Backbone as CSV, one residue per row, in Angstrom:
resi,resn,N_x,N_y,N_z,CA_x,CA_y,CA_z,C_x,C_y,C_z
1,UNK,-9.859,-9.639,-27.166,-8.770,-8.694,-27.361,-7.845,-9.278,-28.423
2,UNK,-7.564,-8.528,-29.479,-6.709,-9.041,-30.555,-5.352,-9.503,-30.024
3,UNK,-4.875,-10.596,-30.529,-3.572,-11.117,-30.140,-3.622,-12.082,-28.973
4,UNK,-4.661,-12.010,-28.157,-4.725,-12.896,-26.999,-5.281,-14.264,-27.345
5,UNK,-5.842,-14.417,-28.546,-6.362,-15.708,-28.942,-5.251,-16.746,-29.032
6,UNK,-4.026,-16.313,-29.234,-2.923,-17.257,-29.377,-2.457,-17.831,-28.035
7,UNK,-2.889,-17.223,-26.948,-2.490,-17.729,-25.642,-3.273,-18.995,-25.304
8,UNK,-2.574,-19.972,-24.835,-3.227,-21.219,-24.398,-3.913,-20.978,-23.064
9,UNK,-4.879,-21.807,-22.734,-5.584,-21.661,-21.460,-4.625,-21.674,-20.282
10,UNK,-3.611,-22.515,-20.327,-2.637,-22.585,-19.233,-1.902,-21.253,-19.084
11,UNK,-1.605,-20.610,-20.196,-0.928,-19.315,-20.138,-1.863,-18.240,-19.597
12,UNK,-3.129,-18.304,-19.964,-4.099,-17.332,-19.463,-4.249,-17.429,-17.954
13,UNK,-4.169,-18.643,-17.423,-4.301,-18.826,-15.980,-3.138,-18.218,-15.215
14,UNK,-2.003,-18.018,-15.867,-0.830,-17.443,-15.211,-0.893,-15.919,-15.139
15,UNK,-1.796,-15.306,-15.906,-1.894,-13.847,-15.921,-2.452,-13.337,-14.594
16,UNK,-2.018,-12.140,-14.170,-2.577,-11.575,-12.937,-4.088,-11.387,-13.064
17,UNK,-4.774,-11.426,-11.939,-6.230,-11.312,-11.929,-6.724,-10.034,-12.598
18,UNK,-5.977,-8.947,-12.458,-6.435,-7.663,-12.990,-5.877,-7.344,-14.381
19,UNK,-5.279,-8.317,-15.039,-4.648,-8.099,-16.340,-5.618,-7.524,-17.373
20,UNK,-6.770,-8.153,-17.529,-7.719,-7.714,-18.551,-8.360,-6.380,-18.174
21,UNK,-8.559,-6.153,-16.893,-9.087,-4.866,-16.442,-8.135,-3.741,-16.853
22,UNK,-6.846,-3.948,-16.624,-5.866,-2.913,-16.954,-5.749,-2.713,-18.466
23,UNK,-5.868,-3.770,-19.227,-5.847,-3.626,-20.691,-7.048,-2.807,-21.148
24,UNK,-8.215,-3.128,-20.609,-9.419,-2.359,-20.980,-9.260,-0.900,-20.593
25,UNK,-8.777,-0.644,-19.396,-8.605,0.724,-18.926,-7.595,1.478,-19.784
26,UNK,-6.502,0.827,-20.123,-5.465,1.476,-20.925,-5.952,1.803,-22.338
27,UNK,-6.974,1.107,-22.792,-7.448,1.335,-24.161,-8.664,2.261,-24.220
28,UNK,-9.053,2.834,-23.086,-10.193,3.751,-23.088,-9.734,5.179,-23.382
29,UNK,-10.711,6.077,-23.451,-10.415,7.487,-23.728,-9.622,8.107,-22.582
30,UNK,-8.920,9.187,-22.900,-8.130,9.884,-21.882,-9.003,10.392,-20.748
31,UNK,-10.208,10.820,-21.077,-11.117,11.306,-20.034,-11.408,10.213,-19.016
32,UNK,-11.651,9.019,-19.492,-11.906,7.890,-18.595,-10.684,7.615,-17.731
33,UNK,-9.510,7.682,-18.327,-8.274,7.456,-17.571,-8.071,8.529,-16.514
34,UNK,-8.421,9.772,-16.839,-8.298,10.849,-15.852,-9.233,10.600,-14.664
35,UNK,-10.432,10.131,-14.947,-11.371,9.810,-13.865,-10.788,8.709,-12.988
36,UNK,-10.180,7.699,-13.593,-9.584,6.605,-12.816,-8.415,7.111,-11.978
37,UNK,-7.589,7.986,-12.548,-6.478,8.562,-11.785,-7.037,9.339,-10.591
38,UNK,-8.091,10.111,-10.803,-8.717,10.849,-9.701,-9.242,9.888,-8.639
39,UNK,-9.811,8.781,-9.064,-10.318,7.773,-8.130,-9.184,7.170,-7.306
40,UNK,-8.078,6.853,-7.954,-6.923,6.282,-7.238,-6.363,7.311,-6.261
41,UNK,-6.301,8.576,-6.679,-5.840,9.636,-5.772,-6.734,9.678,-4.540
42,UNK,-8.027,9.683,-4.764,-8.972,9.734,-3.649,-8.811,8.519,-2.736
43,UNK,-8.664,7.351,-3.325,-8.537,6.119,-2.536,-7.230,6.039,-1.761
44,UNK,-6.238,6.806,-2.159,-4.935,6.756,-1.491,-4.691,7.968,-0.592
45,UNK,-5.710,8.770,-0.391,-5.529,9.973,0.427,-5.299,9.650,1.899
46,UNK,-5.829,8.539,2.372,-5.685,8.152,3.775,-5.097,6.741,3.850
47,UNK,-3.787,6.639,3.785,-3.158,5.312,3.756,-3.349,4.505,5.032
48,UNK,-3.764,5.130,6.109,-3.963,4.406,7.364,-5.071,3.365,7.261
49,UNK,-6.002,3.570,6.336,-7.154,2.677,6.227,-6.870,1.414,5.415
50,UNK,-5.714,1.315,4.808,-5.416,0.154,3.974,-4.664,-0.900,4.781
51,UNK,-5.102,-2.125,4.678,-4.460,-3.227,5.390,-3.098,-3.524,4.762
52,UNK,-2.146,-4.063,5.528,-0.799,-4.307,5.002,-0.763,-5.124,3.713
53,UNK,-1.577,-6.163,3.589,-1.537,-6.954,2.353,-2.103,-6.146,1.185
54,UNK,-3.089,-5.319,1.422,-3.612,-4.439,0.384,-2.633,-3.344,0.027
55,UNK,-1.855,-2.935,0.999,-0.863,-1.889,0.796,0.179,-2.301,-0.238
56,UNK,0.672,-3.520,-0.128,1.668,-4.010,-1.094,1.135,-3.993,-2.524
57,UNK,-0.075,-4.499,-2.700,-0.671,-4.542,-4.036,-0.913,-3.140,-4.564
58,UNK,-1.410,-2.256,-3.694,-1.696,-0.880,-4.105,-0.413,-0.162,-4.526
59,UNK,0.657,-0.324,-3.748,1.934,0.304,-4.097,2.421,-0.167,-5.460
60,UNK,2.348,-1.462,-5.679,2.803,-2.009,-6.966,1.955,-1.475,-8.119
61,UNK,0.639,-1.480,-7.955,-0.243,-0.981,-9.014,0.002,0.496,-9.311
62,UNK,0.194,1.271,-8.260,0.437,2.703,-8.460,1.734,2.913,-9.229
63,UNK,2.791,2.232,-8.805,4.100,2.412,-9.444,4.130,1.915,-10.891
64,UNK,3.546,0.760,-11.113,3.722,0.111,-12.418,2.642,0.437,-13.434
65,UNK,1.492,0.926,-12.970,0.398,1.160,-13.913,-0.159,2.579,-13.857
66,UNK,-0.605,3.008,-12.684,-1.323,4.279,-12.600,-0.435,5.503,-12.790
67,UNK,0.773,5.504,-12.240,1.662,6.651,-12.457,2.079,6.749,-13.920
68,UNK,2.540,5.672,-14.560,2.875,5.797,-15.992,1.679,6.247,-16.844
69,UNK,0.500,5.697,-16.573,-0.685,6.120,-17.321,-0.994,7.584,-17.025
70,UNK,-0.924,7.965,-15.764,-1.212,9.336,-15.374,-0.257,10.349,-15.971
71,UNK,1.001,9.978,-16.122,1.966,10.896,-16.738,1.587,11.231,-18.172
72,UNK,0.895,10.322,-18.828,0.477,10.552,-20.215,-0.831,11.334,-20.306
73,UNK,-1.761,11.077,-19.406,-3.095,11.667,-19.556,-3.402,12.781,-18.555
74,UNK,-2.673,12.840,-17.448,-2.955,13.840,-16.411,-1.705,14.135,-15.591
75,UNK,-0.686,14.757,-16.220,0.593,14.955,-15.524,0.495,15.769,-14.234
76,UNK,-0.394,16.730,-14.188,-0.529,17.523,-12.962,-1.185,16.687,-11.867
77,UNK,-2.208,15.938,-12.225,-2.891,15.088,-11.250,-1.967,14.026,-10.681
78,UNK,-1.096,13.499,-11.524,-0.244,12.391,-11.080,0.756,12.851,-10.012
79,UNK,1.027,14.147,-9.953,1.914,14.650,-8.895,1.319,14.376,-7.516
80,UNK,-0.001,14.545,-7.385,-0.653,14.239,-6.114,-0.619,12.746,-5.828
81,UNK,-0.777,11.953,-6.854,-0.695,10.500,-6.676,0.700,10.094,-6.203
82,UNK,1.711,10.720,-6.728,3.092,10.434,-6.308,3.275,10.807,-4.833
83,UNK,2.708,11.934,-4.419,2.790,12.315,-2.991,2.084,11.271,-2.120
84,UNK,0.938,10.794,-2.589,0.235,9.752,-1.828,1.062,8.475,-1.769
85,UNK,1.708,8.132,-2.862,2.581,6.958,-2.902,3.700,7.099,-1.877
86,UNK,4.282,8.268,-1.799,5.355,8.492,-0.831,4.846,8.318,0.600
87,UNK,3.615,8.757,0.864,3.030,8.564,2.198,2.830,7.080,2.480
88,UNK,2.380,6.340,1.473,2.209,4.889,1.620,3.550,4.228,1.934
89,UNK,4.585,4.634,1.220,5.895,4.010,1.428,6.432,4.294,2.825
90,UNK,6.163,5.480,3.352,6.585,5.784,4.719,5.903,4.836,5.713
91,UNK,4.623,4.612,5.498,3.898,3.693,6.380,4.446,2.284,6.242
92,UNK,4.683,1.878,5.011,5.232,0.538,4.771,6.565,0.377,5.478
93,UNK,7.427,1.368,5.367,8.737,1.302,6.003,8.625,1.298,7.525
94,UNK,7.690,2.056,8.060,7.534,2.079,9.512,6.967,0.763,10.030
95,UNK,6.082,0.127,9.240,5.549,-1.181,9.632,6.633,-2.245,9.575
96,UNK,7.540,-2.131,8.621,8.615,-3.103,8.486,9.608,-3.015,9.635
97,UNK,9.778,-1.802,10.181,10.741,-1.640,11.268,10.173,-1.998,12.639
98,UNK,8.876,-2.284,12.698,8.249,-2.649,13.984,8.492,-4.091,14.340
């Protein structure tokens, strides 16, 4: 990936595990991104099946990556993803109060 050659190995080790995956995804065609948004929507339709540690990561990824990407390539689809995110947050909040 252009520009990443300047990063030292120590700096590369500090990057999140999914950093390069997200860069590749962000640089693909809009059609591919729409398919990924649909996949995330499908995977978040039933938040009860996600374990609490997976829930935190999923919430962060949805907020910081998939919703912004979806707003650019599939604004109507991302509305459903936002509803799923809200359902996840309700579960997270209810687990925190237990």
